[in-house]
N, C-alpha and C positions, 0 to 999 in steps of 0.2 A: 168771458168768465168774470164772475163777481169777486170782490175782494174777500168775501166770506168763504168762497169755495177754493180760492187759490192756494191757501196754506196746506189744505188737505191734499189737493192734487199735486202740489209741488213736493210734498213729503213722499208721496207714492211714486212720483217720477224719479226722484233721487234714489229711492230704494231699488227701483227696477234697473236703473242705470248701474248702480253699484253691483247688483246681482249679475248683470251682463258682463261687467268688467271682471268679476271673479271667474266667470266662465272662460273669458278670453285668456286670463292668466293661466288657468288649468290647461286649456288647449295648447297654449304656447309650449308647455312642458312636454307635450306628446307629439308635436308636429315637427317637421323639418322643412328645409328649403324656403320657397317663397311664402308659404303659409306662416311658418314660424317667424320669418323676417317681417312680414306685414303685421302680425300680431304684436311683435316687439315694438315696431314703430308706432302703432296705434296706442298701445298702452302707455308708452312714454309721452306721447302728445296729450293724451287724456290726463296724465298727471299734472300737466301745465294749466289745465282749465280751472278757472275759479268757479267752483260749484256753489260757493257761498254768496254769490252776487248774481242771482238770476234776473233776467228781463222778462217779467210776467206778461208784457204785451205780446211776446212771441209764444206764449203758452195758451192763447185763447183758442177754443175749439173752432174749427173751420166749418163743421157740418158737411164735410165732403161726402159725395154719394158713395164712395167705396165702403164707408162704414156699414152700409146696408148688407154687404156681403160678409161682414164680420160678426153678425149678431146671432148666427146659428151655432151649431156644434163645431168646435174647432179642436180637433184632437191632435196632440203633438205626435202620437204614434212613436215616440221616442222618449223614454224616461229621462234621458240626460238633458232635454230642453224643456220638459214640461213645466219646471218651476219658472223659467223665464217667460214662457207663454202665459202662465197664470199671473205673473206679476204685471205684464203689460196689458193683458186683455181687458181688465176693468177700466183702463185708461183710454181705450180706443175712442170713445165719444168725446173725450176732452182734449185730444191731441190736435196740433196745428197741421192737419193734412194739407198738402198742396200738390199741384201738377204744373210744371214749368214750360211744357212744350206748347207751341202755338197749335190751335185746333186745325185739323186737316180733313178735307172732304173725303179722302180715301181711308180715313181711320175714324169713322163716325162713332161717337160715344166713348172713345178711349179715355178722354179727359175725366169721365165720370166713373171709370172702371178700375183705375189704378191711381195711386198717390203715395207720397211718402211724408212722414212726420219727422222733421229734423229736430232733435233735442240738443245737440251740440253742433255748432257751426257758425258761419258768418251771420245768418239770419235765424237765430234759434234762442231758446230760453237761456242757454249757457253758451256764451259767445266764444268763438275761436276762429281764427283765420288759417289754422294749420291742420285741423282735423274736423270731420263731421261724424256724427253718430245719430242713428235714428231707426225708424221702423218703416219698411216698405210693405205695402199691401196691394195685391193684384187680385181682382175678382175672378170667379170661375169662368172658364172658356174664353180667356183673354190672351191675345198675343201682344207682348211688348216688343215692338219691331226692332230691327237692327239699329243700334245706337252706340255712341262712344263718348268718352270724356277724358280730359287730361289726367284727372285724379286716378290714383290707384284705388280700387274698390274691393271691399270684402262683403260677403253675405253669410249670415248664420241662419240657416233655415229653421224656423220655429214651428210652422204648420203648413201642410199642403205639399204634395208631391207634384213636381213640374218638370218640364223639359227645358234644359239650359243649353244654349249653343254659344260657344266662344271660339273665334277664329275658325269657324266652319266645323267644329267638333261638337256633337250633341250628346248630352248625358242626362239621365233621369236623376234628379236630386231630391232626396227625402229629408224629412226633419232630422236635424243633427248634422247635416252636411255643412261644411265650411268652404266657401268658394272665394278665390282671389281673381280679380280681373286686372291685369296690368294696364298701365296708362295707354289710352287710345285703342285698346283692343275692341273690335266690333263684337257685340254680344246681343243675345235674344233670350227672352224668357216666355214660356207658353204654358198656361195652366190648363187643367182638364176640368173635372166636375167639382173641384173644391178650390177655395181661395188659397193664395200663397201669402204667408206672412213671414218676413225675414228681418232680422236686425241687419243694418248695413253700416259700413264706415267708409269714409273717403280720407285719403291722405295725399299730400303733394299739393297740386293746384286745386284747392277746394272751392274756388270762387268762380271758375269758368263752368257754365252750365253744360249739361249733357245735350247732345244734338243727335238727330236721326242720321244714320249713315248716308242716306241719299239726299240730305239737305245740301 
């Protein structure tokens, strides 16, 4: 990213994050149990992040292959999340998408079909060692296999209907769904004919990377 482009991109990223935080705040008022608890935790941790001092080296576009899946029509199919999708969508080409798993012969091409762009976290434009926030994208007809991580994770689905399995229970999740994965629970996501886009957060141990469950 050039210095001339960075200020405009940074302003748009900050606006999109603020919009997402406002959604989380509203959701917290309508939810109960582990969902409300995790939203409260994430919002409190985000309040501690210094958004005035970004590291623009971590906002450089990665040119990841998953962005090819995000260039077509991406319908939220849910008016409650359409504004968040609209805020992030123009930013997709500029985001720092990455994939942290080692390539595997039995999962050919997976590293080019899914990725996440972390905007808050240990290695992100807005640094934090206590919370992560970003966007996950999974291309169409992709299975993100069984995996786990110590962090508590949430997803807020913005586009794409997919099958989510956690602790052996499978559910279809649509845009507007909010999902919480407790620490170290084994979970799977599988898309159909459209890509999945979801905002995600991590809390707790946000520095230990995710691993495949059979590793």
